[in-house]
DSSP file (Angstrom, degrees, kcal/mol; ACC not computed):
  #  RESIDUE AA STRUCTURE BP1 BP2  ACC     N-H-->O    O-->H-N    N-H-->O    O-->H-N    TCO  KAPPA ALPHA  PHI   PSI    X-CA   Y-CA   Z-CA
    1    1 A M              0   0    0      0, 0.0     2,-0.4     0, 0.0   111,-0.2   0.000 360.0 360.0 360.0 129.0   22.4   30.7    3.3
    2    2 A F  E     -A  111   0A   0    109,-3.2   109,-2.2   111,-0.2     2,-0.4  -0.897 360.0-179.6-105.3 133.8   19.7   32.5    5.2
    3    3 A M  E     -A  110   0A   0     -2,-0.4     2,-0.4   107,-0.2   107,-0.2  -0.982  16.7-165.6-136.1 145.3   16.7   33.8    3.3
    4    4 A E  E     -A  109   0A   0    105,-3.1   105,-2.5    -2,-0.4     2,-0.5  -0.997   6.9-162.1-129.3 128.2   13.5   35.7    4.1
    5    5 A N  E     -A  108   0A   0     -2,-0.4   103,-0.2   103,-0.2   102,-0.1  -0.932   3.2-166.5-108.7 130.5   10.7   36.0    1.6
    6    6 A Y        +     0   0    0    101,-2.7     2,-0.1    -2,-0.5   102,-0.1   0.229  37.8 136.5-104.4  13.9    8.2   38.8    2.3
    7    7 A R        -     0   0    0    100,-0.3     2,-0.3    15,-0.1    15,-0.2  -0.429  48.0-138.1 -63.0 131.5    5.4   37.7    0.0
    8    8 A L        -     0   0    0     13,-3.6     2,-0.8    -2,-0.1    10,-0.1  -0.639  17.2-110.2 -92.4 148.3    2.1   38.0    1.8
    9    9 A D        +     0   0    0     -2,-0.3    -1,-0.0     1,-0.2    13,-0.0  -0.706  41.1 179.4 -74.8 112.3   -0.7   35.5    1.7
   10   10 A T        +     0   0    0     -2,-0.8     7,-2.6     6,-0.1     2,-0.6   0.412  44.2  92.8-102.6   1.7   -3.2   37.5   -0.3
   11   11 A M  E     +F   16   0B   0      5,-0.2     2,-0.4     6,-0.1     5,-0.2  -0.859  39.2 168.0-104.8 124.9   -6.2   35.2   -0.6
   12   12 A I  E >  S-F   15   0B   0      3,-2.5     3,-1.4    -2,-0.6    -2,-0.0  -0.954  80.8 -17.7-130.3 112.9   -9.0   35.3    1.9
   13   13 A G  T 3  S-     0   0    0     -2,-0.4     3,-0.1     1,-0.3    -1,-0.1   0.828 127.2 -54.7  63.1  31.8  -12.1   33.3    0.9
   14   14 A G  T 3  S+     0   0    0      1,-0.2     2,-0.4     0, 0.0    -1,-0.3   0.460 117.3 107.4  82.6   0.7  -11.0   33.2   -2.8
   15   15 A R  E <  S-F   12   0B   0     -3,-1.4    -3,-2.5     2,-0.0     2,-0.3  -0.915  72.6-118.5-115.3 139.9  -10.6   37.0   -3.0
   16   16 A A  E     -F   11   0B   0     -2,-0.4    -5,-0.2    -5,-0.2     3,-0.1  -0.576  19.2-166.5 -74.0 131.8   -7.4   38.9   -3.2
   17   17 A Q  S    S+     0   0    0     -7,-2.6     2,-0.3    -2,-0.3    -1,-0.1   0.615  74.0  29.7 -92.8 -14.1   -7.0   41.3   -0.3
   18   18 A N        -     0   0    0     -8,-0.4    -1,-0.2     1,-0.1    -8,-0.0  -0.997  64.2-143.3-147.1 138.5   -4.1   43.3   -1.8
   19   19 A V  S    S+     0   0    0     -2,-0.3    -1,-0.1     1,-0.2    -9,-0.0   0.930  98.4  42.7 -68.4 -45.0   -3.1   44.1   -5.3
   20   20 A I  S    S-     0   0    0      2,-0.1     2,-0.7     1,-0.1    -1,-0.2  -0.912  78.3-149.9-105.3 118.3    0.6   43.8   -4.6
   21   21 A P        +     0   0    0      0, 0.0   -13,-3.6     0, 0.0    -1,-0.1  -0.020  69.2  82.0 -83.3  35.2    1.4   40.8   -2.4
   22   22 A Y  S    S-     0   0    0     -2,-0.7     2,-0.2   -15,-0.2   -15,-0.1  -0.956  88.6 -94.7-133.1 152.6    4.5   42.4   -0.7
   23   23 A P        -     0   0    0      0, 0.0    83,-2.3     0, 0.0     2,-0.2  -0.477  38.5-125.3 -70.9 133.9    4.7   44.8    2.3
   24   24 A K  B     -B  105   0A   0     81,-0.2     2,-0.6    -2,-0.2    81,-0.3  -0.563  21.0-127.6 -76.4 139.4    5.0   48.4    1.3
   25   25 A L        -     0   0    0     79,-2.9    79,-0.4    -2,-0.2    -1,-0.1  -0.785  18.5-139.5 -90.7 124.1    8.0   50.3    2.7
   26   26 A S     >  -     0   0    0     -2,-0.6     4,-2.7     1,-0.1     5,-0.2  -0.326  28.1-106.5 -71.0 164.1    7.1   53.5    4.5
   27   27 A D  H  > S+     0   0    0      1,-0.2     4,-2.1     2,-0.2     5,-0.1   0.900 121.7  49.7 -60.0 -40.7    9.4   56.5    4.0
   28   28 A D  H  > S+     0   0    0      2,-0.2     4,-1.8     1,-0.2    -1,-0.2   0.928 112.2  46.7 -64.7 -44.9   10.9   56.0    7.5
   29   29 A D  H  > S+     0   0    0      1,-0.2     4,-2.7     2,-0.2    -2,-0.2   0.884 110.8  53.1 -65.1 -37.2   11.5   52.3    7.0
   30   30 A W  H  X S+     0   0    0     -4,-2.7     4,-2.8     1,-0.2    -1,-0.2   0.907 107.0  51.5 -64.9 -40.1   13.1   53.0    3.6
   31   31 A Q  H  X S+     0   0    0     -4,-2.1     4,-1.8     2,-0.2    -1,-0.2   0.882 110.9  49.3 -62.7 -37.1   15.5   55.5    5.1
   32   32 A T  H  X S+     0   0    0     -4,-1.8     4,-2.1     2,-0.2    -2,-0.2   0.940 112.8  45.9 -66.2 -47.7   16.5   52.9    7.7
   33   33 A W  H  X S+     0   0    0     -4,-2.7     4,-3.1     1,-0.2    -2,-0.2   0.910 112.0  51.8 -60.6 -41.9   17.0   50.2    5.1
   34   34 A K  H  < S+     0   0    0     -4,-2.8    -1,-0.2     1,-0.2    -2,-0.2   0.845 109.9  48.8 -67.7 -33.0   19.0   52.6    2.9
   35   35 A A  H  < S+     0   0    0     -4,-1.8    -1,-0.2    -5,-0.2    -2,-0.2   0.889 116.1  43.6 -69.8 -38.8   21.3   53.6    5.8
   36   36 A F  H  < S+     0   0    0     -4,-2.1    -2,-0.2     1,-0.3    -1,-0.2   0.874 129.3  26.8 -72.8 -38.8   21.8   49.9    6.6
   37   37 A L  S  < S+     0   0    0     -4,-3.1    -1,-0.3    -5,-0.2    49,-0.2  -0.769  73.0 167.8-125.6  83.1   22.3   48.9    3.0
   38   38 A P        +     0   0    0      0, 0.0     2,-0.6     0, 0.0    48,-0.2   0.552  49.0  82.9 -80.9  -7.9   23.6   52.0    1.2
   39   39 A V  E     -C   85   0A   0     46,-2.4    46,-2.6     2,-0.0     2,-1.0  -0.857  61.0-154.0-107.1 120.7   24.8   50.5   -2.1
   40   40 A K  E     +C   84   0A   0     -2,-0.6    44,-0.2    44,-0.2     3,-0.1  -0.804  23.8 171.5 -86.2 106.3   22.3   49.9   -5.0
   41   41 A S  E     +     0   0A   0     42,-2.0     2,-0.4    -2,-1.0    -1,-0.2   0.789  57.5  22.8 -91.3 -29.2   24.2   47.1   -6.7
   42   42 A V  E     -C   83   0A   0     41,-1.3    41,-2.6     2,-0.0     2,-0.5  -0.999  51.9-167.3-142.4 140.2   21.7   46.0   -9.3
   43   43 A L  E     -C   82   0A   0     -2,-0.4     2,-0.5    39,-0.2    39,-0.2  -0.967  16.9-171.5-125.8 113.3   18.7   47.5  -11.1
   44   44 A L  E     -C   81   0A   0     37,-3.3    37,-3.0    -2,-0.5     2,-0.1  -0.902  11.0-145.5-109.6 128.2   16.6   44.9  -12.9
   45   45 A S  E  >  -C   80   0A   0     -2,-0.5     4,-2.1    35,-0.2    35,-0.2  -0.461  29.0-109.8 -83.6 163.4   13.7   45.9  -15.2
   46   46 A K  H  > S+     0   0    0     33,-1.9     4,-2.5     1,-0.2     5,-0.2   0.887 119.5  56.1 -56.9 -40.4   10.6   43.9  -15.6
   47   47 A K  H  > S+     0   0    0     32,-0.2     4,-2.0     1,-0.2    -1,-0.2   0.908 106.5  48.6 -61.4 -44.8   11.7   42.9  -19.1
   48   48 A V  H  > S+     0   0    0      1,-0.2     4,-1.1     2,-0.2    -1,-0.2   0.923 113.6  47.0 -62.7 -44.4   15.0   41.5  -17.9
   49   49 A L  H  < S+     0   0    0     -4,-2.1    -2,-0.2     1,-0.2    -1,-0.2   0.893 117.1  41.5 -66.0 -40.3   13.4   39.5  -15.2
   50   50 A L  H  < S+     0   0    0     -4,-2.5    -1,-0.2     1,-0.2    -2,-0.2   0.750 117.8  45.5 -81.5 -23.5   10.6   38.0  -17.4
   51   51 A N  H  < S+     0   0    0     -4,-2.0     2,-0.3    -5,-0.2    -1,-0.2   0.516 103.5  67.6-100.4  -5.1   12.9   37.3  -20.5
   52   52 A N  S  < S-     0   0    0     -4,-1.1     2,-0.1    -3,-0.2     0, 0.0  -0.823  82.1-110.1-115.3 156.0   15.9   35.7  -18.8
   53   53 A T     >  -     0   0    0     -2,-0.3     4,-1.9     1,-0.1     5,-0.1  -0.356  25.2-116.6 -78.3 160.7   16.2   32.4  -17.0
   54   54 A K  H  > S+     0   0    0      1,-0.2     4,-2.5     2,-0.2     5,-0.2   0.839 117.2  58.4 -64.9 -32.7   16.7   32.0  -13.3
   55   55 A I  H  > S+     0   0    0      2,-0.2     4,-2.7     1,-0.2    -1,-0.2   0.897 104.6  50.8 -63.8 -39.7   20.1   30.4  -14.0
   56   56 A F  H  > S+     0   0    0      2,-0.2     4,-3.3     1,-0.2     5,-0.3   0.937 111.1  47.6 -61.7 -46.6   21.1   33.6  -15.9
   57   57 A L  H  X S+     0   0    0     -4,-1.9     4,-2.1     1,-0.2     6,-0.9   0.895 113.0  49.3 -62.2 -39.5   20.1   35.7  -12.9
   58   58 A R  H  X S+     0   0    0     -4,-2.5     4,-1.5     4,-0.2    -2,-0.2   0.933 117.4  40.0 -63.6 -46.6   21.9   33.4  -10.6
   59   59 A T  H  < S+     0   0    0     -4,-2.7    -2,-0.2     2,-0.2    -3,-0.2   0.928 120.9  41.3 -70.4 -46.3   25.1   33.5  -12.7
   60   60 A A  H  < S+     0   0    0     -4,-3.3    -3,-0.2    -5,-0.2    -2,-0.2   0.865 132.7  18.6 -73.1 -37.4   25.1   37.2  -13.6
   61   61 A Y  H  < S-     0   0    0     -4,-2.1    -3,-0.2    -5,-0.3    -2,-0.2   0.470  95.1-120.6-118.4  -4.1   24.0   38.7  -10.3
   62   62 A G     <  +     0   0    0     -4,-1.5    -4,-0.2    -5,-0.4    -3,-0.1   0.785  56.6 153.4  70.0  27.4   24.7   36.0   -7.7
   63   63 A I        -     0   0    0     -6,-0.9    -1,-0.2    -9,-0.1    -2,-0.1  -0.778  50.5-109.2 -90.8 129.4   21.1   35.8   -6.5
   64   64 A P     >  -     0   0    0      0, 0.0     4,-2.3     0, 0.0     3,-0.4  -0.217  27.3-117.1 -56.1 147.2   20.1   32.4   -5.0
   65   65 A L  H  > S+     0   0    0      1,-0.2     4,-2.4     2,-0.2     5,-0.2   0.870 112.5  54.4 -57.8 -42.2   17.7   30.4   -7.3
   66   66 A D  H  > S+     0   0    0      1,-0.2     4,-1.6     2,-0.2    -1,-0.2   0.892 112.3  44.7 -60.0 -38.5   14.8   30.5   -4.8
   67   67 A L  H  > S+     0   0    0     -3,-0.4     4,-2.5     2,-0.2    -1,-0.2   0.823 107.9  57.2 -77.5 -31.2   15.0   34.2   -4.6
   68   68 A C  H  X S+     0   0    0     -4,-2.3     4,-2.4     2,-0.2    -2,-0.2   0.924 107.1  50.6 -59.6 -43.0   15.3   34.6   -8.4
   69   69 A Q  H  X S+     0   0    0     -4,-2.4     4,-2.2     1,-0.2    -2,-0.2   0.909 110.7  48.0 -61.5 -42.5   12.0   32.7   -8.6
   70   70 A E  H  X S+     0   0    0     -4,-1.6     4,-2.1     2,-0.2    -1,-0.2   0.885 111.1  50.7 -67.0 -38.2   10.4   35.1   -6.2
   71   71 A M  H  X S+     0   0    0     -4,-2.5     4,-1.1     2,-0.2    -2,-0.2   0.881 109.8  50.0 -67.4 -37.6   11.7   38.1   -8.0
   72   72 A V  H  < S+     0   0    0     -4,-2.4     4,-0.5     2,-0.2     3,-0.3   0.905 110.5  50.6 -66.0 -40.4   10.4   36.7  -11.3
   73   73 A R  H >< S+     0   0    0     -4,-2.2     3,-0.7     1,-0.2    -2,-0.2   0.893 113.2  46.2 -60.9 -39.5    7.0   36.2   -9.6
   74   74 A G  H >X S+     0   0    0     -4,-2.1     3,-2.0     1,-0.2     4,-0.8   0.668  90.4  84.5 -77.6 -16.9    7.1   39.7   -8.3
   75   75 A A  T 3< S+     0   0    0     -4,-1.1     3,-0.4    -3,-0.3    -1,-0.2   0.789  80.9  63.8 -59.6 -28.0    8.1   41.2  -11.7
   76   76 A G  T <4 S+     0   0    0     -3,-0.7    -1,-0.3    -4,-0.5    -2,-0.1   0.726 106.5  43.9 -67.5 -19.9    4.5   41.3  -12.8
   77   77 A H  T <4 S+     0   0    0     -3,-2.0     2,-0.3    -4,-0.1    -1,-0.2   0.611 111.9  55.8 -97.1 -16.1    3.7   43.8  -10.0
   78   78 A F     <  -     0   0    0     -4,-0.8    21,-0.2    -3,-0.4     3,-0.1  -0.861  59.8-148.2-126.3 152.3    6.7   46.1  -10.5
   79   79 A E  S    S+     0   0    0     19,-2.4   -33,-1.9    -2,-0.3     2,-0.3   0.841  90.8   6.6 -79.6 -37.5    8.4   48.2  -13.2
   80   80 A E  E     -CD  45  98A   0     18,-1.5    18,-3.1   -35,-0.2     2,-0.4  -0.971  61.2-148.6-143.3 155.2   11.9   47.6  -11.7
   81   81 A I  E     -CD  44  97A   0    -37,-3.0   -37,-3.3    -2,-0.3     2,-0.3  -0.998  17.1-159.2-127.0 128.2   13.5   45.6   -8.9
   82   82 A E  E     -CD  43  96A   0     14,-3.0    14,-2.8    -2,-0.4     2,-0.5  -0.807   8.4-148.0-105.6 145.9   16.5   47.0   -7.1
   83   83 A I  E     -CD  42  95A   0    -41,-2.6   -42,-2.0    -2,-0.3   -41,-1.3  -0.972  18.2-170.4-110.8 120.8   19.1   45.0   -5.1
   84   84 A W  E     +CD  40  94A   0     10,-2.2    10,-2.2    -2,-0.5     2,-0.3  -0.893  13.8 158.6-111.9 142.4   20.6   47.0   -2.2
   85   85 A R  E     -C   39   0A   0    -46,-2.6   -46,-2.4    -2,-0.4     7,-0.1  -0.876  40.4 -86.4-148.3 177.8   23.5   45.8   -0.2
   86   86 A K        -     0   0    0      5,-1.5     5,-0.3     2,-0.3     4,-0.2  -0.248  53.1 -94.4 -79.6 178.4   26.3   46.8    2.1
   87   87 A R  S    S+     0   0    0      2,-0.1     2,-0.2     3,-0.1    -1,-0.1   0.837 107.6  83.7 -67.2 -32.1   29.7   48.0    0.8
   88   88 A Q  S >  S-     0   0    0      1,-0.1     3,-1.4     3,-0.1    -2,-0.3  -0.555 102.2 -96.3 -70.7 136.3   31.1   44.5    1.1
   89   89 A I  T 3  S-     0   0    0      1,-0.3    -1,-0.1    -2,-0.2    -2,-0.1  -0.276 100.1  -3.3 -60.3 133.9   30.1   42.6   -2.0
   90   90 A R  T 3  S+     0   0    0      1,-0.2     2,-0.8    -4,-0.2    22,-0.3   0.787  88.1 156.0  56.8  35.1   27.0   40.4   -1.5
   91   91 A K  S <  S-     0   0    0     -3,-1.4    -5,-1.5    -5,-0.3    -1,-0.2  -0.827  71.8 -40.1 -97.2 108.3   26.6   41.3    2.1
   92   92 A D  S    S-     0   0    0     -2,-0.8    19,-0.2    -7,-0.1    -1,-0.2   0.855  82.2-172.3  48.0  54.0   23.0   40.9    3.4
   93   93 A P        -     0   0    0      0, 0.0    17,-2.0     0, 0.0     2,-0.3  -0.258  12.2-153.2 -74.9 163.3   21.2   42.3    0.3
   94   94 A I  E     -DE  84 109A   0    -10,-2.2   -10,-2.2    15,-0.2     2,-0.5  -0.949  11.0-135.1-128.4 153.3   17.5   43.0   -0.1
   95   95 A A  E     -DE  83 108A   0     13,-2.9    12,-2.6    -2,-0.3    13,-1.1  -0.949  22.9-170.3-108.5 128.2   15.4   43.0   -3.2
   96   96 A V  E     -DE  82 106A   0    -14,-2.8   -14,-3.0    -2,-0.5     2,-0.4  -0.975  12.3-143.2-123.2 127.2   13.0   46.0   -3.4
   97   97 A G  E     -DE  81 105A   0      8,-3.0     8,-2.1    -2,-0.4     2,-0.5  -0.728  11.0-155.3 -91.0 138.4   10.2   46.3   -6.0
   98   98 A L  E     -DE  80 104A   0    -18,-3.1   -19,-2.4    -2,-0.4   -18,-1.5  -0.953   5.6-151.6-114.7 127.6    9.4   49.7   -7.5
   99   99 A T    >   -     0   0    0      4,-2.0     3,-1.9    -2,-0.5   -21,-0.1  -0.314  38.0 -95.3 -84.1 175.6    6.0   50.5   -9.0
  100  100 A G  T 3  S+     0   0    0      1,-0.3    -1,-0.1     2,-0.1   -22,-0.1   0.800 129.0  53.3 -61.8 -28.8    5.4   53.0  -11.7
  101  101 A S  T 3  S-     0   0    0      2,-0.1    -1,-0.3     1,-0.0    -3,-0.0   0.232 121.3-110.4 -91.0  14.0    4.6   55.6   -9.1
  102  102 A R    <   +     0   0    0     -3,-1.9     2,-0.3     1,-0.2    -2,-0.1   0.696  65.1 152.3  66.7  23.8    8.0   54.9   -7.4
  103  103 A E        -     0   0    0      1,-0.0    -4,-2.0   -79,-0.0     2,-0.4  -0.621  38.4-133.1 -78.6 146.5    6.5   53.2   -4.3
  104  104 A R  E     - E   0  98A   0    -79,-0.4   -79,-2.9    -2,-0.3     2,-0.4  -0.838  21.6-174.6-109.8 139.7    8.8   50.6   -2.8
  105  105 A Y  E     -BE  24  97A   0     -8,-2.1    -8,-3.0    -2,-0.4     2,-0.6  -0.993  26.6-124.0-131.7 138.2    7.9   47.1   -1.6
  106  106 A L  E     + E   0  96A   0    -83,-2.3   -10,-0.2    -2,-0.4     3,-0.1  -0.724  32.3 170.9 -85.0 118.6   10.1   44.7    0.2
  107  107 A I  E     -     0   0A   0    -12,-2.6  -101,-2.7    -2,-0.6     2,-0.3   0.915  55.4 -31.1 -93.5 -55.9   10.4   41.4   -1.8
  108  108 A C  E     -AE   5  95A   0    -13,-1.1   -13,-2.9  -103,-0.2    -1,-0.3  -0.975  44.6-150.9-161.1 169.8   13.1   39.3   -0.1
  109  109 A R  E     +AE   4  94A   0   -105,-2.5  -105,-3.1    -2,-0.3     2,-0.3  -0.988  17.0 173.1-147.7 146.8   16.3   39.4    1.8
  110  110 A W  E     +A    3   0A   0    -17,-2.0     2,-0.3    -2,-0.3  -107,-0.2  -0.978   3.7 162.5-153.5 163.9   19.2   37.0    2.1
  111  111 A G  E     -A    2   0A   0   -109,-2.2  -109,-3.2    -2,-0.3     4,-0.1  -0.967  45.3-111.0-174.7 164.3   22.7   36.5    3.5
  112  112 A M  S    S+     0   0    0     -2,-0.3     2,-0.2   -22,-0.3    -1,-0.1   0.771 101.2  43.0 -76.9 -27.1   25.4   34.1    4.4
  113  113 A H  S    S-     0   0    0      1,-0.1  -111,-0.2  -111,-0.1     3,-0.1  -0.622 111.6 -61.7-113.5 173.3   25.0   34.6    8.1
  114  114 A R        -     0   0    0     -2,-0.2     2,-0.2     1,-0.1    -1,-0.1  -0.301  62.1-115.9 -55.1 133.2   22.0   34.9   10.4
  115  115 A L        -     0   0    0     -4,-0.1    -1,-0.1     1,-0.1    -4,-0.1  -0.522  22.7-118.2 -78.3 139.1   20.0   38.0    9.3
  116  116 A I        -     0   0    0     -2,-0.2    -1,-0.1     1,-0.1     5,-0.1  -0.595  35.0-110.8 -74.1 130.1   19.7   40.9   11.7
  117  117 A P    >>  -     0   0    0      0, 0.0     4,-2.0     0, 0.0     3,-0.6  -0.296  21.7-121.4 -60.8 147.0   16.0   41.5   12.7
  118  118 A F  H 3> S+     0   0    0      1,-0.2     4,-3.0     2,-0.2     5,-0.2   0.846 111.4  61.0 -61.5 -34.3   14.6   44.8   11.3
  119  119 A A  H 3> S+     0   0    0      1,-0.2     4,-1.9     2,-0.2    -1,-0.2   0.892 106.9  46.2 -59.8 -38.9   13.8   46.0   14.8
  120  120 A T  H <> S+     0   0    0     -3,-0.6     4,-1.4     2,-0.2    -1,-0.2   0.909 111.8  50.7 -68.9 -42.7   17.5   45.8   15.7
  121  121 A I  H  < S+     0   0    0     -4,-2.0     3,-0.3     1,-0.2    -2,-0.2   0.922 110.8  49.9 -59.3 -44.1   18.5   47.6   12.4
  122  122 A K  H >< S+     0   0    0     -4,-3.0     3,-1.1     1,-0.2     4,-0.3   0.879 107.9  52.4 -64.2 -38.6   16.0   50.3   13.2
  123  123 A S  H 3< S+     0   0    0     -4,-1.9     3,-0.3     1,-0.2    -1,-0.2   0.775 114.4  43.3 -70.0 -24.3   17.3   50.8   16.7
  124  124 A R  T >X S+     0   0    0     -4,-1.4     4,-1.6    -3,-0.3     3,-0.9   0.279  80.1 113.3 -99.3   9.3   20.9   51.2   15.3
  125  125 A S  H <> S+     0   0    0     -3,-1.1     4,-2.3     1,-0.3     5,-0.2   0.842  71.5  56.3 -53.8 -41.4   19.8   53.4   12.4
  126  126 A G  H 3> S+     0   0    0     -4,-0.3     4,-2.2    -3,-0.3    -1,-0.3   0.879 105.5  52.0 -60.7 -38.7   21.6   56.5   13.7
  127  127 A L  H <> S+     0   0    0     -3,-0.9     4,-2.4     2,-0.2    -1,-0.2   0.901 109.2  49.5 -64.3 -40.6   24.9   54.6   13.7
  128  128 A Y  H  X S+     0   0    0     -4,-1.6     4,-2.5     2,-0.2    -2,-0.2   0.894 109.6  51.6 -66.3 -39.0   24.5   53.5   10.1
  129  129 A H  H  X S+     0   0    0     -4,-2.3     4,-2.2     2,-0.2    -2,-0.2   0.924 111.7  46.9 -62.7 -43.9   23.7   57.1    9.1
  130  130 A M  H  X S+     0   0    0     -4,-2.2     4,-2.4     2,-0.2    -2,-0.2   0.909 112.1  50.3 -64.5 -41.9   26.9   58.4   10.8
  131  131 A Q  H  X S+     0   0    0     -4,-2.4     4,-2.3     1,-0.2    -2,-0.2   0.929 111.6  47.6 -62.3 -45.1   29.0   55.6    9.3
  132  132 A N  H  X S+     0   0    0     -4,-2.5     4,-2.6     1,-0.2    -1,-0.2   0.890 110.9  51.7 -63.9 -39.3   27.7   56.3    5.8
  133  133 A F  H  X S+     0   0    0     -4,-2.2     4,-2.5     2,-0.2    -1,-0.2   0.916 110.0  49.6 -62.6 -43.2   28.3   60.1    6.3
  134  134 A G  H  X S+     0   0    0     -4,-2.4     4,-2.4     2,-0.2    -2,-0.2   0.909 112.2  46.9 -62.6 -43.1   31.9   59.4    7.3
  135  135 A V  H  X S+     0   0    0     -4,-2.3     4,-2.0     2,-0.2    -2,-0.2   0.919 113.5  48.4 -65.2 -43.6   32.5   57.1    4.3
  136  136 A M  H  < S+     0   0    0     -4,-2.6     4,-0.5     1,-0.2    -2,-0.2   0.891 112.2  50.2 -63.1 -39.1   31.0   59.7    1.9
  137  137 A L  H >< S+     0   0    0     -4,-2.5     3,-0.9     1,-0.2     6,-0.2   0.938 111.9  45.8 -64.7 -47.8   33.1   62.5    3.5
  138  138 A I  H 3< S+     0   0    0     -4,-2.4    -1,-0.2     1,-0.2    -2,-0.2   0.843 115.9  45.9 -66.8 -34.0   36.4   60.6    3.2
  139  139 A T  T 3< S+     0   0    0     -4,-2.0     2,-0.4    -5,-0.2    -1,-0.2   0.462  89.6 109.7 -87.9  -0.3   35.7   59.5   -0.4
  140  140 A S    <>  -     0   0    0     -3,-0.9     4,-1.5    -4,-0.5     5,-0.1  -0.621  59.0-153.7 -81.2 128.5   34.5   63.0   -1.4
  141  141 A E  H  > S+     0   0    0     -2,-0.4     4,-2.4     1,-0.2     5,-0.2   0.879  97.1  56.8 -64.7 -38.4   36.9   64.9   -3.7
  142  142 A Q  H  > S+     0   0    0      1,-0.2     4,-2.7     2,-0.2     5,-0.2   0.881 103.1  54.7 -62.5 -38.8   35.5   68.2   -2.4
  143  143 A F  H  > S+     0   0    0     -6,-0.2     4,-2.2     1,-0.2    -1,-0.2   0.936 111.3  43.6 -58.9 -47.7   36.4   67.3    1.2
  144  144 A W  H  X S+     0   0    0     -4,-1.5     4,-2.4     2,-0.2    -2,-0.2   0.868 113.8  50.4 -70.3 -36.1   40.0   66.6    0.2
  145  145 A L  H  X S+     0   0    0     -4,-2.4     4,-2.5     2,-0.2    -2,-0.2   0.926 113.1  45.3 -66.4 -43.6   40.3   69.8   -1.9
  146  146 A S  H  X S+     0   0    0     -4,-2.7     4,-2.4     2,-0.2    -2,-0.2   0.873 113.0  51.3 -68.3 -35.0   38.9   72.0    0.9
  147  147 A T  H  X S+     0   0    0     -4,-2.2     4,-2.2    -5,-0.2    -2,-0.2   0.918 111.5  47.4 -65.4 -42.9   41.2   70.3    3.4
  148  148 A A  H  X S+     0   0    0     -4,-2.4     4,-2.5     2,-0.2    -2,-0.2   0.915 112.5  49.4 -63.8 -42.9   44.2   70.9    1.2
  149  149 A A  H  X S+     0   0    0     -4,-2.5     4,-2.6     1,-0.2     5,-0.2   0.919 111.2  49.0 -63.1 -43.7   43.2   74.5    0.6
  150  150 A A  H  X S+     0   0    0     -4,-2.4     4,-2.3     1,-0.2    -1,-0.2   0.889 111.4  50.4 -63.5 -38.7   42.7   75.1    4.4
  151  151 A T  H  X S+     0   0    0     -4,-2.2     4,-2.6     2,-0.2    -2,-0.2   0.925 110.9  48.0 -64.5 -45.5   46.1   73.5    5.0
  152  152 A I  H  X S+     0   0    0     -4,-2.5     4,-2.7     1,-0.2    -2,-0.2   0.928 113.3  47.4 -62.5 -45.3   47.9   75.7    2.5
  153  153 A F  H  X S+     0   0    0     -4,-2.6     4,-2.5     2,-0.2    -1,-0.2   0.884 111.9  51.6 -63.1 -37.5   46.2   78.8    3.9
  154  154 A G  H  X S+     0   0    0     -4,-2.3     4,-2.4    -5,-0.2    -2,-0.2   0.919 111.5  45.8 -64.6 -43.6   47.2   77.7    7.4
  155  155 A I  H  X S+     0   0    0     -4,-2.6     4,-2.5     2,-0.2    -2,-0.2   0.910 113.3  50.0 -65.6 -42.3   50.8   77.2    6.4
  156  156 A A  H  X S+     0   0    0     -4,-2.7     4,-1.3    -5,-0.2    -2,-0.2   0.904 110.9  49.9 -63.8 -40.5   50.8   80.6    4.6
  157  157 A Y  H  < S+     0   0    0     -4,-2.5     4,-0.4     1,-0.2     3,-0.3   0.922 112.9  45.6 -62.3 -46.1   49.3   82.3    7.6
  158  158 A I  H >< S+     0   0    0     -4,-2.4     3,-1.2     1,-0.2    -2,-0.2   0.878 109.4  56.2 -66.2 -37.4   51.9   80.8    9.9
  159  159 A A  H 3< S+     0   0    0     -4,-2.5    -1,-0.2     1,-0.3    -2,-0.2   0.777  97.5  63.5 -66.8 -25.8   54.7   81.7    7.5
  160  160 A T  T 3<        0   0    0     -4,-1.3    -1,-0.3    -3,-0.3    -2,-0.2   0.633 360.0 360.0 -74.8 -11.8   53.7   85.3    7.5
  161  161 A W    <         0   0    0     -3,-1.2    -1,-0.3    -4,-0.4    -2,-0.2   0.482 360.0 360.0 -73.8 360.0   54.6   85.6   11.2
């Protein structure tokens, strides 16, 4: 299991340098992460994180114990924590903390295989956007209805000849 914890060292000379000890996600970085990991699989409220044991979180959501501990530590800073992943179950998920003003912070990331560096993910962002668009298109009911309608009109047009 490969894990990355993004908690920042917030103490300098005994004073906190940042209120939230995790890196804030810019809008551009969030769009890249969302293209890479398009499925929001879990939404945990502060209440759920603070009132349940780490064993419960591990069993119910498949989150490694070390990361459950980090998410519980981060729960004091966030209203909700989201788990985003790929379409394959439990594939390279990330935990993202949401503040009351809906700002996003990266808490941690984990996976069974070596994690892809964010710079590589960012350079391939366009490919992930196209892949997600293709999957959304194929699974869209409107796409199939419009394709069927176009086919019927095409057959009717050809039959009138």
